[in-house]
N, C-alpha and C positions, 0 to 999 in steps of 0.2 A: 643365591645362598646369604649373602650380604644382608640385603633385607629382611629375608626372614630371619638371619641371625639377631639382627640389630631389633627388630620388632619386640623378637620372645625377650631379648634382656631386660627392652624397654617395660615391657607387660609384666615381667617377674621380677623387677628392681625390687622391689620392698621384701618381695622373699630372697636374695640375694644379699640385701643389706643388713637382713636379718642372720640370714646363716654368718655374712662372715661379722657380724658382733659378735652372734652366738660361740665363734670361734674362739675369739679374743677372751670370751667368759670361759673357754674352755667346754662347753655345751654342746658341741655342735651336734654329735651324735644320736640327739632327737630330732635334728633336722633333716639330716642325710638319711634316715632311716625312712624318711616318708618320702623321700625317690621312690615311684614304681616303673618310671619313664626309663627306657634305654640309654643309658649315659655315658661317654667318651670320656674318661679320666684323662688329661695332658698333664702331664707333671715334668717339671725339669728336674734333673738327678742332682743338680745344685742347687735346688728352689730356696729362697732364703724366707717365702713369708708361707708356704707350705711345704714342709718337709718331708722328702718322700716317704716316709713311714707314717706320713697322717694323710697321704693321699692312697695309700698299701691301705690302710684305715679304712678309710673313703669306700675304695673299692670291694671291700668284705661288707660294708655294712650296706651299700646300695644293691638287692637284688641284680638288677639287670646292666651291670656296670662292666667296661672293658676299661683297662688302665693301658696308657701308652705312654712309656719313658725314655725322654728325650735329652741331650745332650745340653744342659746349661742353665740358669737361673730362672726366675720368676717370667722374667721377660723373654725368655727364647724365641715366641712369637715373631717379636717385632725384628729380631735380629735375623730371623730363617723364615720368612713369610713361605718360600717356595717348602720347605719341611711342612709346615702347616698348612699348605694348601694338598700336599699329596695326603696327611692322614687324613685331613677331612673330606676328599676324596672318595679313599678307599672305606672310609666308616658310613658315609653316604651310601655308596654304593654295595654295600653288604645287606 
């Protein structure tokens, strides 16, 4: 999984960077609407970079998305790797 995730992130790094820049420019909607693959949106309830309301909008714009809200900030997955593993295991097994 880690290898696949890393290769995917590297392969699509340009797109990720464009989307991040677009978010700063407040025009992310045009990018997220282009996402057609099943997408899991993970959001900390106290995320300081992508606030909860933004994540809910992403969920609305991405047709095949599901949102999972966890307790924590933007870096919650670093401090709670077991919770991240559980969420991803369920996502990939469904």
